[in-house]
LOBASE-305478 format. One record per residue (C-alpha): residue number from 1; z, y, x. Coordinates in pm, whole numbers, plus 50000, padded with zeros to 5 digits. Layout:
BEGIN
k=NUM&w=Z&v=Y&u=X
...
***
This chain:
BEGIN
k=1&w=47338&v=50013&u=51038
k=2&w=47631&v=50261&u=51057
k=3&w=47858&v=50079&u=50818
k=4&w=48162&v=50043&u=51047
k=5&w=48389&v=49785&u=50900
k=6&w=48687&v=49650&u=51090
k=7&w=48719&v=49276&u=51125
k=8&w=48935&v=49133&u=50853
k=9&w=49041&v=48798&u=50722
k=10&w=48820&v=48858&u=50418
k=11&w=48446&v=48885&u=50498
k=12&w=48284&v=49181&u=50335
k=13&w=48609&v=49380&u=50279
k=14&w=48679&v=49692&u=50488
k=15&w=49014&v=49748&u=50649
k=16&w=49096&v=50015&u=50383
k=17&w=49014&v=49764&u=50102
k=18&w=49247&v=49512&u=50259
k=19&w=49522&v=49774&u=50313
k=20&w=49473&v=49878&u=49937
k=21&w=49516&v=49520&u=49826
k=22&w=49826&v=49483&u=50038
k=23&w=49964&v=49806&u=49894
k=24&w=49893&v=49693&u=49549
k=25&w=50066&v=49352&u=49603
k=26&w=50378&v=49509&u=49758
k=27&w=50405&v=49772&u=49488
k=28&w=50362&v=49517&u=49201
k=29&w=50592&v=49259&u=49354
k=30&w=50873&v=49486&u=49451
k=31&w=50838&v=49765&u=49188
k=32&w=50798&v=50013&u=49489
k=33&w=50738&v=50372&u=49374
k=34&w=50870&v=50315&u=49016
k=35&w=51172&v=50498&u=48872
k=36&w=51325&v=50163&u=48743
k=37&w=51500&v=49932&u=48988
k=38&w=51275&v=49684&u=49158
k=39&w=51344&v=49334&u=49301
k=40&w=51647&v=49461&u=49489
k=41&w=51443&v=49633&u=49771
k=42&w=51444&v=49996&u=49863
k=43&w=51707&v=50258&u=49830
k=44&w=51691&v=50563&u=49606
k=45&w=51398&v=50541&u=49369
k=46&w=51166&v=50846&u=49333
k=47&w=51228&v=51043&u=49021
k=48&w=50925&v=51268&u=48969
k=49&w=50569&v=51158&u=48936
k=50&w=50490&v=51359&u=49251
k=51&w=50752&v=51168&u=49446
k=52&w=50616&v=50833&u=49308
k=53&w=50271&v=50928&u=49431
k=54&w=50404&v=51030&u=49770
k=55&w=50593&v=50700&u=49803
k=56&w=50281&v=50497&u=49722
k=57&w=50062&v=50708&u=49965
k=58&w=50308&v=50655&u=50240
k=59&w=50309&v=50279&u=50170
k=60&w=49929&v=50275&u=50187
k=61&w=49941&v=50458&u=50511
k=62&w=50184&v=50205&u=50653
k=63&w=49951&v=49913&u=50531
k=64&w=49650&v=50081&u=50685
k=65&w=49838&v=50104&u=51020
k=66&w=49916&v=49734&u=51004
k=67&w=49570&v=49618&u=50901
k=68&w=49411&v=49834&u=51165
k=69&w=49604&v=49655&u=51449
***
């Protein structure tokens, strides 16, 4: 079988799925990537939809890096 899944704390979930759940949790909890102020975290909020998407993709990449360790 060529299904290469990284070991995670959740059996049956790939590392990317775990990173996506972590990204979703952080974004919802802190309001990360939204134009309105979040829970006091973060500096200048992105203003355009493209900047919002870029911020969320960067967060996902950081989460992927952490989960992959």
